[in-house]
All heavy atoms as TSV, in Angstrom:
chain	resi	resn	atom	element	x	y	z
A	1	MET	N	N	117.875	166.525	113.605
A	1	MET	CA	C	116.920	167.614	113.667
A	1	MET	C	C	115.881	167.394	112.572
A	1	MET	O	O	116.218	167.117	111.433
A	1	MET	CB	C	117.659	168.935	113.468
A	1	MET	CG	C	116.756	170.128	113.528
A	1	MET	SD	S	117.707	171.636	113.311
A	1	MET	CE	C	117.594	172.250	114.956
A	2	SER	N	N	114.651	167.514	112.922
A	2	SER	CA	C	113.596	167.259	111.943
A	2	SER	C	C	113.283	168.503	111.124
A	2	SER	O	O	113.425	169.625	111.594
A	2	SER	CB	C	112.333	166.790	112.667
A	2	SER	OG	O	111.845	167.828	113.481
A	3	GLN	N	N	112.875	168.274	109.913
A	3	GLN	CA	C	112.491	169.368	109.032
A	3	GLN	C	C	111.022	169.695	109.253
A	3	GLN	O	O	110.208	168.797	109.420
A	3	GLN	CB	C	112.713	168.974	107.562
A	3	GLN	CG	C	114.145	168.700	107.221
A	3	GLN	CD	C	114.986	169.962	107.250
A	3	GLN	OE1	O	114.492	171.038	106.968
A	3	GLN	NE2	N	116.237	169.837	107.613
A	4	LEU	N	N	110.707	170.960	109.271
A	4	LEU	CA	C	109.321	171.364	109.427
A	4	LEU	C	C	108.595	171.254	108.095
A	4	LEU	O	O	109.122	171.616	107.051
A	4	LEU	CB	C	109.233	172.807	109.916
A	4	LEU	CG	C	109.733	173.048	111.331
A	4	LEU	CD1	C	109.701	174.534	111.642
A	4	LEU	CD2	C	108.883	172.301	112.319
A	5	PHE	N	N	107.400	170.744	108.131
A	5	PHE	CA	C	106.583	170.634	106.937
A	5	PHE	C	C	105.764	171.905	106.802
A	5	PHE	O	O	105.047	172.289	107.722
A	5	PHE	CB	C	105.668	169.417	107.044
A	5	PHE	CG	C	104.716	169.297	105.886
A	5	PHE	CD1	C	105.176	168.914	104.643
A	5	PHE	CD2	C	103.385	169.580	106.040
A	5	PHE	CE1	C	104.310	168.804	103.576
A	5	PHE	CE2	C	102.506	169.477	104.977
A	5	PHE	CZ	C	102.975	169.085	103.744
A	6	THR	N	N	105.892	172.582	105.689
A	6	THR	CA	C	105.121	173.804	105.477
A	6	THR	C	C	104.189	173.614	104.302
A	6	THR	O	O	104.487	172.896	103.354
A	6	THR	CB	C	106.043	175.001	105.195
A	6	THR	OG1	O	106.822	174.713	104.052
A	6	THR	CG2	C	106.951	175.285	106.375
A	7	ARG	N	N	103.075	174.279	104.380
A	7	ARG	CA	C	102.096	174.223	103.299
A	7	ARG	C	C	102.018	175.597	102.658
A	7	ARG	O	O	102.223	176.607	103.309
A	7	ARG	CB	C	100.720	173.862	103.852
A	7	ARG	CG	C	100.655	172.465	104.418
A	7	ARG	CD	C	99.308	172.180	104.979
A	7	ARG	NE	N	98.290	172.290	103.947
A	7	ARG	CZ	C	97.006	172.130	104.154
A	7	ARG	NH1	N	96.574	171.842	105.363
A	7	ARG	NH2	N	96.135	172.233	103.177
A	8	ASP	N	N	101.699	175.621	101.387
A	8	ASP	CA	C	101.526	176.887	100.694
A	8	ASP	C	C	100.084	177.372	100.771
A	8	ASP	O	O	99.720	178.325	100.106
A	8	ASP	CB	C	101.930	176.766	99.225
A	8	ASP	CG	C	103.438	176.717	99.073
A	8	ASP	OD1	O	104.133	177.139	100.006
A	8	ASP	OD2	O	103.904	176.255	98.022
A	9	GLU	N	N	99.288	176.682	101.540
A	9	GLU	CA	C	97.904	177.079	101.686
A	9	GLU	C	C	97.625	177.313	103.156
A	9	GLU	O	O	98.264	176.742	104.028
A	9	GLU	CB	C	96.968	175.982	101.160
A	9	GLU	CG	C	97.155	175.671	99.708
A	9	GLU	CD	C	96.311	174.469	99.291
A	9	GLU	OE1	O	95.887	173.709	100.172
A	9	GLU	OE2	O	96.088	174.319	98.089
A	10	ARG	N	N	96.663	178.174	103.430
A	10	ARG	CA	C	96.257	178.357	104.805
A	10	ARG	C	C	94.777	178.677	104.844
A	10	ARG	O	O	94.185	179.081	103.837
A	10	ARG	CB	C	97.067	179.432	105.488
A	10	ARG	CG	C	96.876	180.806	104.938
A	10	ARG	CD	C	97.721	181.781	105.707
A	10	ARG	NE	N	97.053	183.065	105.675
A	10	ARG	CZ	C	97.605	184.174	106.049
A	10	ARG	NH1	N	98.817	184.165	106.522
A	10	ARG	NH2	N	96.954	185.304	105.992
A	11	LEU	N	N	94.188	178.506	105.982
A	11	LEU	CA	C	92.764	178.762	106.124
A	11	LEU	C	C	92.511	180.264	106.227
A	11	LEU	O	O	93.038	180.934	107.108
A	11	LEU	CB	C	92.219	178.067	107.373
A	11	LEU	CG	C	91.839	176.626	107.190
A	11	LEU	CD1	C	91.588	175.990	108.543
A	11	LEU	CD2	C	90.602	176.526	106.339
A	12	ILE	N	N	91.730	180.768	105.318
A	12	ILE	CA	C	91.343	182.171	105.344
A	12	ILE	C	C	89.834	182.208	105.228
A	12	ILE	O	O	89.255	181.627	104.308
A	12	ILE	CB	C	92.009	182.959	104.205
A	12	ILE	CG1	C	93.518	182.947	104.402
A	12	ILE	CG2	C	91.470	184.376	104.149
A	12	ILE	CD1	C	94.297	183.605	103.313
A	13	LEU	N	N	89.192	182.876	106.163
A	13	LEU	CA	C	87.743	182.932	106.181
A	13	LEU	C	C	87.281	183.945	105.140
A	13	LEU	O	O	87.294	185.146	105.353
A	13	LEU	CB	C	87.253	183.318	107.574
A	13	LEU	CG	C	85.782	183.133	107.855
A	13	LEU	CD1	C	85.379	181.683	107.618
A	13	LEU	CD2	C	85.470	183.508	109.278
A	14	VAL	N	N	86.901	183.455	103.971
A	14	VAL	CA	C	86.504	184.307	102.861
A	14	VAL	C	C	85.034	184.676	102.979
A	14	VAL	O	O	84.659	185.832	102.890
A	14	VAL	CB	C	86.776	183.602	101.512
A	14	VAL	CG1	C	86.322	184.470	100.358
A	14	VAL	CG2	C	88.248	183.270	101.384
A	15	ASP	N	N	84.208	183.679	103.173
A	15	ASP	CA	C	82.765	183.893	103.269
A	15	ASP	C	C	82.271	183.134	104.494
A	15	ASP	O	O	82.174	181.911	104.473
A	15	ASP	CB	C	82.075	183.393	101.997
A	15	ASP	CG	C	80.594	183.705	101.986
A	15	ASP	OD1	O	80.138	184.471	102.858
A	15	ASP	OD2	O	79.904	183.176	101.104
A	16	PRO	N	N	81.938	183.849	105.583
A	16	PRO	CA	C	81.556	183.151	106.811
A	16	PRO	C	C	80.340	182.247	106.632
A	16	PRO	O	O	80.200	181.251	107.341
A	16	PRO	CB	C	81.234	184.277	107.786
A	16	PRO	CG	C	81.846	185.493	107.223
A	16	PRO	CD	C	81.953	185.283	105.750
A	17	ALA	N	N	79.462	182.535	105.683
A	17	ALA	CA	C	78.272	181.709	105.495
A	17	ALA	C	C	78.646	180.332	104.955
A	17	ALA	O	O	78.035	179.333	105.313
A	17	ALA	CB	C	77.309	182.405	104.539
A	18	ARG	N	N	79.662	180.257	104.096
A	18	ARG	CA	C	80.067	178.980	103.507
A	18	ARG	C	C	81.175	178.304	104.300
A	18	ARG	O	O	81.554	177.188	104.016
A	18	ARG	CB	C	80.517	179.182	102.073
A	18	ARG	CG	C	79.380	179.657	101.184
A	18	ARG	CD	C	79.725	179.691	99.734
A	18	ARG	NE	N	81.144	179.871	99.456
A	18	ARG	CZ	C	81.622	180.161	98.281
A	18	ARG	NH1	N	80.810	180.312	97.259
A	18	ARG	NH2	N	82.906	180.299	98.087
A	19	GLY	N	N	81.734	178.969	105.252
A	19	GLY	CA	C	82.799	178.390	106.062
A	19	GLY	C	C	84.170	178.741	105.524
A	19	GLY	O	O	84.318	179.388	104.488
A	20	PRO	N	N	85.241	178.322	106.236
A	20	PRO	CA	C	86.606	178.648	105.803
A	20	PRO	C	C	86.967	177.930	104.508
A	20	PRO	O	O	86.510	176.819	104.251
A	20	PRO	CB	C	87.471	178.171	106.955
A	20	PRO	CG	C	86.638	177.214	107.703
A	20	PRO	CD	C	85.203	177.558	107.459
A	21	GLN	N	N	87.778	178.579	103.708
A	21	GLN	CA	C	88.229	178.005	102.445
A	21	GLN	C	C	89.746	178.109	102.371
A	21	GLN	O	O	90.334	179.054	102.865
A	21	GLN	CB	C	87.607	178.753	101.262
A	21	GLN	CG	C	86.108	178.669	101.228
A	21	GLN	CD	C	85.533	179.530	100.112
A	21	GLN	OE1	O	86.244	180.292	99.475
A	21	GLN	NE2	N	84.254	179.387	99.894
A	22	LEU	N	N	90.374	177.129	101.720
A	22	LEU	CA	C	91.819	177.164	101.519
A	22	LEU	C	C	92.145	178.016	100.313
A	22	LEU	O	O	91.465	177.963	99.294
A	22	LEU	CB	C	92.362	175.752	101.303
A	22	LEU	CG	C	92.394	174.854	102.523
A	22	LEU	CD1	C	92.858	173.463	102.120
A	22	LEU	CD2	C	93.317	175.412	103.577
A	23	ARG	N	N	93.173	178.819	100.425
A	23	ARG	CA	C	93.658	179.575	99.274
A	23	ARG	C	C	95.172	179.676	99.364
A	23	ARG	O	O	95.756	179.520	100.425
A	23	ARG	CB	C	93.026	180.954	99.194
A	23	ARG	CG	C	93.586	181.954	100.155
A	23	ARG	CD	C	93.070	183.348	99.847
A	23	ARG	NE	N	93.590	184.252	100.860
A	23	ARG	CZ	C	94.091	185.432	100.613
A	23	ARG	NH1	N	94.100	185.886	99.390
A	23	ARG	NH2	N	94.555	186.175	101.569
A	24	LYS	N	N	95.801	179.921	98.237
A	24	LYS	CA	C	97.256	180.033	98.179
A	24	LYS	C	C	97.705	181.282	98.936
A	24	LYS	O	O	97.059	182.316	98.898
A	24	LYS	CB	C	97.727	180.141	96.732
A	24	LYS	CG	C	97.537	178.881	95.942
A	24	LYS	CD	C	98.621	177.907	96.283
A	24	LYS	CE	C	98.513	176.698	95.364
A	24	LYS	NZ	N	99.393	175.658	95.760
A	25	VAL	N	N	98.844	181.159	99.604
A	25	VAL	CA	C	99.436	182.290	100.306
A	25	VAL	C	C	100.188	183.126	99.278
A	25	VAL	O	O	101.034	182.618	98.544
A	25	VAL	CB	C	100.387	181.807	101.411
A	25	VAL	CG1	C	101.079	182.979	102.076
A	25	VAL	CG2	C	99.625	181.003	102.439
A	26	THR	N	N	99.887	184.398	99.216
A	26	THR	CA	C	100.537	185.287	98.254
A	26	THR	C	C	101.768	185.935	98.882
A	26	THR	O	O	101.991	185.848	100.093
A	26	THR	CB	C	99.563	186.388	97.795
A	26	THR	OG1	O	99.197	187.189	98.924
A	26	THR	CG2	C	98.306	185.780	97.163
A	27	GLN	N	N	102.557	186.588	98.061
A	27	GLN	CA	C	103.723	187.323	98.561
A	27	GLN	C	C	103.283	188.430	99.516
A	27	GLN	O	O	103.973	188.738	100.479
A	27	GLN	CB	C	104.518	187.921	97.386
A	27	GLN	CG	C	105.212	186.885	96.549
A	27	GLN	CD	C	106.308	186.164	97.312
A	27	GLN	OE1	O	106.764	186.571	98.362
A	27	GLN	NE2	N	106.726	185.035	96.773
A	28	TRP	N	N	102.148	189.037	99.228
A	28	TRP	CA	C	101.634	190.104	100.095
A	28	TRP	C	C	101.331	189.548	101.494
A	28	TRP	O	O	101.640	190.185	102.497
A	28	TRP	CB	C	100.384	190.723	99.487
A	28	TRP	CG	C	99.796	191.789	100.338
A	28	TRP	CD1	C	98.641	191.716	101.048
A	28	TRP	CD2	C	100.334	193.080	100.599
A	28	TRP	NE1	N	98.425	192.879	101.730
A	28	TRP	CE2	C	99.448	193.740	101.467
A	28	TRP	CE3	C	101.483	193.742	100.188
A	28	TRP	CZ2	C	99.683	195.033	101.934
A	28	TRP	CZ3	C	101.704	195.029	100.660
A	28	TRP	CH2	C	100.809	195.661	101.514
A	29	ASP	N	N	100.744	188.360	101.572
A	29	ASP	CA	C	100.462	187.734	102.862
A	29	ASP	C	C	101.751	187.500	103.646
A	29	ASP	O	O	101.809	187.725	104.854
A	29	ASP	CB	C	99.734	186.397	102.664
A	29	ASP	CG	C	98.328	186.560	102.126
A	29	ASP	OD1	O	97.691	187.599	102.387
A	29	ASP	OD2	O	97.863	185.629	101.435
A	30	ARG	N	N	102.780	187.033	102.947
A	30	ARG	CA	C	104.062	186.791	103.611
A	30	ARG	C	C	104.703	188.091	104.083
A	30	ARG	O	O	105.274	188.151	105.170
A	30	ARG	CB	C	105.002	186.057	102.666
A	30	ARG	CG	C	104.560	184.640	102.402
A	30	ARG	CD	C	105.491	183.928	101.469
A	30	ARG	NE	N	104.989	182.574	101.235
A	30	ARG	CZ	C	105.339	181.825	100.250
A	30	ARG	NH1	N	106.232	182.262	99.377
A	30	ARG	NH2	N	104.837	180.618	100.105
A	31	LEU	N	N	104.628	189.137	103.278
A	31	LEU	CA	C	105.200	190.425	103.648
A	31	LEU	C	C	104.494	191.003	104.872
A	31	LEU	O	O	105.140	191.512	105.795
A	31	LEU	CB	C	105.108	191.388	102.461
A	31	LEU	CG	C	105.847	192.706	102.579
A	31	LEU	CD1	C	107.345	192.458	102.669
A	31	LEU	CD2	C	105.533	193.596	101.413
A	32	VAL	N	N	103.180	190.926	104.883
A	32	VAL	CA	C	102.413	191.414	106.039
A	32	VAL	C	C	102.768	190.611	107.284
A	32	VAL	O	O	102.918	191.168	108.370
A	32	VAL	CB	C	100.896	191.354	105.744
A	32	VAL	CG1	C	100.082	191.581	106.993
A	32	VAL	CG2	C	100.528	192.375	104.679
A	33	ALA	N	N	102.935	189.301	107.139
A	33	ALA	CA	C	103.285	188.456	108.277
A	33	ALA	C	C	104.662	188.815	108.835
A	33	ALA	O	O	104.869	188.791	110.052
A	33	ALA	CB	C	103.255	186.989	107.874
A	34	ILE	N	N	105.592	189.175	107.966
A	34	ILE	CA	C	106.935	189.555	108.425
A	34	ILE	C	C	106.876	190.844	109.229
A	34	ILE	O	O	107.446	190.945	110.314
A	34	ILE	CB	C	107.891	189.698	107.224
A	34	ILE	CG1	C	108.202	188.337	106.629
A	34	ILE	CG2	C	109.175	190.412	107.627
A	34	ILE	CD1	C	108.944	188.395	105.316
A	35	PHE	N	N	106.195	191.859	108.697
A	35	PHE	CA	C	106.202	193.161	109.349
A	35	PHE	C	C	105.263	193.262	110.541
A	35	PHE	O	O	105.339	194.219	111.304
A	35	PHE	CB	C	105.886	194.271	108.336
A	35	PHE	CG	C	107.047	194.544	107.422
A	35	PHE	CD1	C	106.962	194.261	106.074
A	35	PHE	CD2	C	108.233	195.051	107.913
A	35	PHE	CE1	C	108.031	194.496	105.229
A	35	PHE	CE2	C	109.311	195.284	107.079
A	35	PHE	CZ	C	109.208	195.008	105.734
A	36	THR	N	N	104.378	192.313	110.729
A	36	THR	CA	C	103.509	192.328	111.902
A	36	THR	C	C	103.973	191.339	112.963
A	36	THR	O	O	103.276	191.129	113.950
A	36	THR	CB	C	102.049	192.012	111.510
A	36	THR	OG1	O	102.010	190.753	110.838
A	36	THR	CG2	C	101.477	193.096	110.631
A	37	ASP	N	N	105.148	190.768	112.788
A	37	ASP	CA	C	105.709	189.848	113.773
A	37	ASP	C	C	106.046	190.629	115.049
A	37	ASP	O	O	106.774	191.618	115.003
A	37	ASP	CB	C	106.960	189.196	113.210
A	37	ASP	CG	C	107.568	188.197	114.162
A	37	ASP	OD1	O	106.830	187.656	114.997
A	37	ASP	OD2	O	108.781	187.952	114.065
A	38	PRO	N	N	105.529	190.221	116.205
A	38	PRO	CA	C	105.778	190.963	117.449
A	38	PRO	C	C	107.262	191.042	117.814
A	38	PRO	O	O	107.708	192.052	118.369
A	38	PRO	CB	C	105.009	190.172	118.509
A	38	PRO	CG	C	104.037	189.339	117.770
A	38	PRO	CD	C	104.602	189.110	116.417
A	39	ASP	N	N	108.037	190.013	117.506
A	39	ASP	CA	C	109.467	190.048	117.814
A	39	ASP	C	C	110.183	191.112	116.992
A	39	ASP	O	O	111.033	191.844	117.505
A	39	ASP	CB	C	110.108	188.688	117.552
A	39	ASP	CG	C	109.625	187.626	118.528
A	39	ASP	OD1	O	109.186	187.996	119.630
A	39	ASP	OD2	O	109.679	186.441	118.175
A	40	LEU	N	N	109.850	191.204	115.715
A	40	LEU	CA	C	110.468	192.211	114.856
A	40	LEU	C	C	110.117	193.614	115.337
A	40	LEU	O	O	110.977	194.500	115.391
A	40	LEU	CB	C	110.035	192.026	113.401
A	40	LEU	CG	C	110.566	193.077	112.425
A	40	LEU	CD1	C	112.087	192.955	112.287
A	40	LEU	CD2	C	109.901	192.947	111.082
A	41	ILE	N	N	108.870	193.819	115.705
A	41	ILE	CA	C	108.437	195.131	116.187
A	41	ILE	C	C	109.201	195.501	117.455
A	41	ILE	O	O	109.659	196.645	117.606
A	41	ILE	CB	C	106.914	195.144	116.408
A	41	ILE	CG1	C	106.202	194.999	115.068
A	41	ILE	CG2	C	106.478	196.414	117.115
A	41	ILE	CD1	C	104.708	194.786	115.170
A	42	ALA	N	N	109.377	194.552	118.374
A	42	ALA	CA	C	110.106	194.823	119.613
A	42	ALA	C	C	111.569	195.162	119.330
A	42	ALA	O	O	112.124	196.093	119.927
A	42	ALA	CB	C	110.011	193.614	120.542
A	43	ILE	N	N	112.203	194.442	118.410
A	43	ILE	CA	C	113.607	194.712	118.082
A	43	ILE	C	C	113.760	196.085	117.437
A	43	ILE	O	O	114.684	196.843	117.766
A	43	ILE	CB	C	114.159	193.598	117.168
A	43	ILE	CG1	C	114.286	192.293	117.955
A	43	ILE	CG2	C	115.502	193.985	116.559
A	43	ILE	CD1	C	114.592	191.091	117.111
A	44	VAL	N	N	112.856	196.423	116.524
A	44	VAL	CA	C	112.925	197.733	115.860
A	44	VAL	C	C	112.727	198.857	116.869
A	44	VAL	O	O	113.447	199.864	116.845
A	44	VAL	CB	C	111.885	197.810	114.718
A	44	VAL	CG1	C	111.726	199.220	114.213
A	44	VAL	CG2	C	112.293	196.879	113.582
A	45	LEU	N	N	111.770	198.707	117.778
A	45	LEU	CA	C	111.550	199.732	118.801
A	45	LEU	C	C	112.757	199.863	119.731
A	45	LEU	O	O	113.146	200.980	120.095
A	45	LEU	CB	C	110.292	199.417	119.608
A	45	LEU	CG	C	108.976	199.630	118.880
A	45	LEU	CD1	C	107.815	199.164	119.746
A	45	LEU	CD2	C	108.797	201.084	118.494
A	46	PHE	N	N	113.372	198.743	120.100
A	46	PHE	CA	C	114.546	198.777	120.959
A	46	PHE	C	C	115.705	199.492	120.275
A	46	PHE	O	O	116.392	200.328	120.894
A	46	PHE	CB	C	114.945	197.347	121.342
A	46	PHE	CG	C	116.085	197.271	122.295
A	46	PHE	CD1	C	115.900	197.539	123.635
A	46	PHE	CD2	C	117.355	196.925	121.852
A	46	PHE	CE1	C	116.963	197.479	124.526
A	46	PHE	CE2	C	118.414	196.854	122.721
A	46	PHE	CZ	C	118.227	197.134	124.074
A	47	CYS	N	N	115.940	199.200	119.002
A	47	CYS	CA	C	117.024	199.848	118.257
A	47	CYS	C	C	116.756	201.334	118.061
A	47	CYS	O	O	117.668	202.164	118.162
A	47	CYS	CB	C	117.222	199.162	116.914
A	47	CYS	SG	S	117.886	197.496	117.047
A	48	ALA	N	N	115.508	201.683	117.773
A	48	ALA	CA	C	115.157	203.098	117.599
A	48	ALA	C	C	115.350	203.864	118.906
A	48	ALA	O	O	115.850	205.000	118.902
A	48	ALA	CB	C	113.716	203.223	117.107
A	49	LEU	N	N	114.976	203.257	120.017
A	49	LEU	CA	C	115.172	203.901	121.318
A	49	LEU	C	C	116.654	204.101	121.600
A	49	LEU	O	O	117.071	205.165	122.075
A	49	LEU	CB	C	114.526	203.059	122.417
A	49	LEU	CG	C	114.632	203.602	123.833
A	49	LEU	CD1	C	113.888	204.925	123.950
A	49	LEU	CD2	C	114.075	202.595	124.813
A	50	GLY	N	N	117.472	203.103	121.298
A	50	GLY	CA	C	118.918	203.237	121.483
A	50	GLY	C	C	119.510	204.331	120.618
A	50	GLY	O	O	120.368	205.095	121.065
A	51	ALA	N	N	119.055	204.440	119.371
A	51	ALA	CA	C	119.556	205.487	118.481
A	51	ALA	C	C	119.143	206.872	118.987
A	51	ALA	O	O	119.953	207.813	118.972
A	51	ALA	CB	C	119.028	205.267	117.068
A	52	LEU	N	N	117.906	206.999	119.434
A	52	LEU	CA	C	117.450	208.292	119.969
A	52	LEU	C	C	118.216	208.678	121.234
A	52	LEU	O	O	118.586	209.848	121.412
A	52	LEU	CB	C	115.948	208.248	120.256
A	52	LEU	CG	C	115.043	208.270	119.041
A	52	LEU	CD1	C	113.588	208.067	119.468
A	52	LEU	CD2	C	115.188	209.584	118.291
A	53	LEU	N	N	118.467	207.715	122.099
A	53	LEU	CA	C	119.236	208.013	123.311
A	53	LEU	C	C	120.672	208.404	122.980
A	53	LEU	O	O	121.250	209.286	123.614
A	53	LEU	CB	C	119.215	206.812	124.252
A	53	LEU	CG	C	117.896	206.564	124.971
A	53	LEU	CD1	C	117.959	205.266	125.771
A	53	LEU	CD2	C	117.537	207.718	125.873
A	54	THR	N	N	121.254	207.773	121.970
A	54	THR	CA	C	122.618	208.118	121.560
A	54	THR	C	C	122.682	209.545	121.022
A	54	THR	O	O	123.582	210.318	121.380
A	54	THR	CB	C	123.112	207.121	120.492
A	54	THR	OG1	O	123.070	205.809	121.036
A	54	THR	CG2	C	124.519	207.452	120.047
A	55	VAL	N	N	121.731	209.902	120.167
A	55	VAL	CA	C	121.697	211.261	119.621
A	55	VAL	C	C	121.458	212.276	120.736
A	55	VAL	O	O	122.099	213.342	120.771
A	55	VAL	CB	C	120.615	211.371	118.517
A	55	VAL	CG1	C	120.381	212.807	118.114
A	55	VAL	CG2	C	121.029	210.531	117.316
A	56	ALA	N	N	120.577	211.960	121.669
A	56	ALA	CA	C	120.318	212.868	122.790
A	56	ALA	C	C	121.567	213.038	123.650
A	56	ALA	O	O	121.867	214.152	124.113
A	56	ALA	CB	C	119.150	212.346	123.623
A	57	LEU	N	N	122.307	211.966	123.874
A	57	LEU	CA	C	123.533	212.046	124.661
A	57	LEU	C	C	124.586	212.895	123.962
A	57	LEU	O	O	125.252	213.717	124.591
A	57	LEU	CB	C	124.082	210.644	124.924
A	57	LEU	CG	C	125.380	210.569	125.732
A	57	LEU	CD1	C	125.120	211.034	127.157
A	57	LEU	CD2	C	125.927	209.163	125.718
A	58	ILE	N	N	124.737	212.721	122.667
A	58	ILE	CA	C	125.733	213.497	121.919
A	58	ILE	C	C	125.388	214.990	121.956
A	58	ILE	O	O	126.260	215.848	122.113
A	58	ILE	CB	C	125.833	212.979	120.472
A	58	ILE	CG1	C	126.531	211.615	120.474
A	58	ILE	CG2	C	126.589	213.957	119.575
A	58	ILE	CD1	C	126.542	210.928	119.131
A	59	HIS	N	N	124.107	215.317	121.846
A	59	HIS	CA	C	123.714	216.726	121.856
A	59	HIS	C	C	123.722	217.327	123.258
A	59	HIS	O	O	123.889	218.541	123.411
A	59	HIS	CB	C	122.332	216.906	121.229
A	59	HIS	CG	C	122.345	216.777	119.744
A	59	HIS	ND1	N	123.047	217.627	118.930
A	59	HIS	CD2	C	121.768	215.870	118.927
A	59	HIS	CE1	C	122.889	217.261	117.670
A	59	HIS	NE2	N	122.120	216.186	117.642
A	60	SER	N	N	123.564	216.519	124.284
A	60	SER	CA	C	123.564	217.055	125.646
A	60	SER	C	C	124.976	217.304	126.169
A	60	SER	O	O	125.173	218.107	127.072
A	60	SER	CB	C	122.811	216.119	126.595
A	60	SER	OG	O	123.514	214.905	126.738
A	61	LEU	N	N	125.956	216.602	125.624
A	61	LEU	CA	C	127.351	216.800	126.013
A	61	LEU	C	C	128.101	217.423	124.839
A	61	LEU	O	O	128.548	216.727	123.934
A	61	LEU	CB	C	127.989	215.464	126.399
A	61	LEU	CG	C	127.320	214.710	127.552
A	61	LEU	CD1	C	127.914	213.327	127.679
A	61	LEU	CD2	C	127.458	215.487	128.847
A	62	PRO	N	N	128.260	218.750	124.831
A	62	PRO	CA	C	128.837	219.415	123.656
A	62	PRO	C	C	130.281	219.003	123.346
A	62	PRO	O	O	130.679	218.995	122.197
A	62	PRO	CB	C	128.764	220.902	123.998
A	62	PRO	CG	C	128.420	220.991	125.426
A	62	PRO	CD	C	127.905	219.673	125.878
A	63	GLY	N	N	131.071	218.624	124.326
A	63	GLY	CA	C	132.454	218.246	124.073
A	63	GLY	C	C	132.600	216.794	123.653
A	63	GLY	O	O	133.706	216.338	123.365
A	64	TRP	N	N	131.539	216.050	123.612
A	64	TRP	CA	C	131.592	214.626	123.317
A	64	TRP	C	C	132.020	214.344	121.878
A	64	TRP	O	O	132.690	213.360	121.612
A	64	TRP	CB	C	130.226	214.011	123.608
A	64	TRP	CG	C	130.198	212.526	123.538
A	64	TRP	CD1	C	129.546	211.778	122.624
A	64	TRP	CD2	C	130.847	211.589	124.391
A	64	TRP	NE1	N	129.735	210.444	122.851
A	64	TRP	CE2	C	130.542	210.303	123.945
A	64	TRP	CE3	C	131.682	211.719	125.496
A	64	TRP	CZ2	C	131.029	209.154	124.554
A	64	TRP	CZ3	C	132.160	210.570	126.106
A	64	TRP	CH2	C	131.835	209.315	125.637
A	65	VAL	N	N	131.656	215.218	120.953
A	65	VAL	CA	C	132.017	215.012	119.547
A	65	VAL	C	C	133.538	215.055	119.379
A	65	VAL	O	O	134.119	214.249	118.650
A	65	VAL	CB	C	131.323	216.064	118.654
A	65	VAL	CG1	C	131.766	215.932	117.209
A	65	VAL	CG2	C	129.819	215.939	118.768
A	66	GLU	N	N	134.202	215.964	120.079
A	66	GLU	CA	C	135.662	216.050	119.995
A	66	GLU	C	C	136.313	214.828	120.610
A	66	GLU	O	O	137.349	214.350	120.139
A	66	GLU	CB	C	136.153	217.323	120.685
A	66	GLU	CG	C	135.842	218.610	119.950
A	66	GLU	CD	C	134.424	219.099	120.190
A	66	GLU	OE1	O	133.799	218.655	121.183
A	66	GLU	OE2	O	133.941	219.901	119.385
A	67	VAL	N	N	135.743	214.288	121.683
A	67	VAL	CA	C	136.281	213.092	122.318
A	67	VAL	C	C	136.203	211.909	121.351
A	67	VAL	O	O	137.145	211.125	121.210
A	67	VAL	CB	C	135.526	212.772	123.636
A	67	VAL	CG1	C	135.938	211.422	124.182
A	67	VAL	CG2	C	135.770	213.878	124.648
A	68	ILE	N	N	135.077	211.794	120.653
A	68	ILE	CA	C	134.898	210.711	119.683
A	68	ILE	C	C	135.887	210.868	118.531
A	68	ILE	O	O	136.510	209.896	118.084
A	68	ILE	CB	C	133.455	210.666	119.167
A	68	ILE	CG1	C	132.493	210.270	120.294
A	68	ILE	CG2	C	133.304	209.702	118.007
A	68	ILE	CD1	C	131.039	210.357	119.940
A	69	ALA	N	N	136.067	212.104	118.044
A	69	ALA	CA	C	137.003	212.349	116.933
A	69	ALA	C	C	138.435	212.005	117.352
A	69	ALA	O	O	139.190	211.413	116.581
A	69	ALA	CB	C	136.901	213.796	116.481
A	70	THR	N	N	138.812	212.361	118.572
A	70	THR	CA	C	140.156	212.056	119.061
A	70	THR	C	C	140.350	210.537	119.190
A	70	THR	O	O	141.392	209.993	118.832
A	70	THR	CB	C	140.396	212.723	120.433
A	70	THR	OG1	O	140.137	214.116	120.304
A	70	THR	CG2	C	141.800	212.502	120.901
A	71	ALA	N	N	139.333	209.860	119.675
A	71	ALA	CA	C	139.426	208.402	119.850
A	71	ALA	C	C	139.535	207.705	118.481
A	71	ALA	O	O	140.248	206.723	118.346
A	71	ALA	CB	C	138.214	207.890	120.607
A	72	GLN	N	N	138.850	208.236	117.480
A	72	GLN	CA	C	138.931	207.641	116.155
A	72	GLN	C	C	140.313	207.825	115.540
A	72	GLN	O	O	140.792	206.961	114.806
A	72	GLN	CB	C	137.868	208.235	115.237
A	72	GLN	CG	C	136.469	207.724	115.537
A	72	GLN	CD	C	135.431	208.349	114.623
A	72	GLN	OE1	O	135.676	209.353	113.953
A	72	GLN	NE2	N	134.234	207.771	114.612
A	73	GLN	N	N	140.960	208.950	115.826
A	73	GLN	CA	C	142.303	209.172	115.277
A	73	GLN	C	C	143.316	208.240	115.946
A	73	GLN	O	O	144.254	207.783	115.303
A	73	GLN	CB	C	142.727	210.624	115.495
A	73	GLN	CG	C	141.984	211.595	114.603
A	73	GLN	CD	C	142.343	213.049	114.897
A	73	GLN	OE1	O	143.100	213.319	115.820
A	73	GLN	NE2	N	141.794	213.950	114.096
A	74	VAL	N	N	143.110	207.950	117.233
A	74	VAL	CA	C	144.023	207.070	117.946
A	74	VAL	C	C	143.871	205.642	117.446
A	74	VAL	O	O	144.852	204.915	117.282
A	74	VAL	CB	C	143.771	207.141	119.462
A	74	VAL	CG1	C	144.547	206.075	120.207
A	74	VAL	CG2	C	144.105	208.516	119.993
A	75	LEU	N	N	142.649	205.232	117.186
A	75	LEU	CA	C	142.415	203.868	116.722
A	75	LEU	C	C	142.803	203.767	115.280
A	75	LEU	O	O	143.176	202.871	114.706
A	75	LEU	CB	C	140.939	203.470	116.916
A	75	LEU	CG	C	140.486	203.449	118.369
A	75	LEU	CD1	C	138.990	203.154	118.438
A	75	LEU	CD2	C	141.247	202.390	119.163
């Protein structure tokens, strides 16, 4: 398996009149890149939807809490 070559610099258009310039990637750039990743956003939305549906199900079935408590005691 080959190792990927990464650079600590990337093209950022600082001044359009002078053209693109290389600058060091900061921690802030990396943090923004992590949180704007489309895959991460999709996973977070999927998990949030599952949590909301679970809470809605528990509140819509009033006897469900007792069933869960009984199952936990058995296990």
